[in-house]
C-alpha positions in Angstrom: -102.0 -9.1 43.1 -104.5 -10.5 41.0 -104.0 -12.0 37.5 -105.5 -9.8 34.9 -103.2 -11.0 31.8 -106.2 -12.6 29.8 -109.9 -12.7 29.4 -112.0 -15.0 31.3 -114.2 -17.1 29.3 -115.9 -18.6 32.2 -118.3 -15.8 32.5 -119.7 -16.5 29.3 -121.2 -19.8 30.6 -124.7 -20.1 29.7 -124.8 -17.8 26.8 -127.8 -18.3 24.4 -126.0 -19.1 20.9 -129.1 -19.7 19.2 -130.7 -16.4 20.1 -127.6 -14.4 19.2 -127.3 -15.9 15.7 -131.0 -15.0 15.2 -130.5 -11.4 16.6 -127.2 -11.0 14.2 -129.0 -12.5 11.3 -131.9 -10.0 11.9 -129.6 -7.2 12.2 -127.8 -8.0 8.7 -131.2 -8.5 7.1 -132.4 -5.1 8.2 -129.0 -3.6 7.4 -129.6 -5.0 3.7 -133.2 -3.8 3.4 -132.2 -0.2 4.8 -129.4 -0.1 2.2 -131.2 -1.4 -0.6 -134.1 1.2 0.2 -131.6 4.1 0.3 -129.9 3.0 -3.1 -133.4 2.9 -4.6 -134.6 6.3 -3.3 -131.2 8.0 -4.5 -131.8 6.3 -8.0 -135.3 7.8 -8.0 -134.1 11.0 -7.1 -131.3 10.7 -10.0 -134.0 9.7 -12.5 -136.7 12.1 -11.8 -135.1 15.6 -10.6 -132.6 15.7 -13.4 
């Protein structure tokens, strides 16, 4: 039987960490923009529809 007790990190060789970090930062930036836009819309609805 083969040993499946732990993760194999050798399969991760050649990963482009710079691109990974760039994608993660873009994802966080987009989430921040969308969350602030949603908050602004809710605030405007509360102001003008009450």
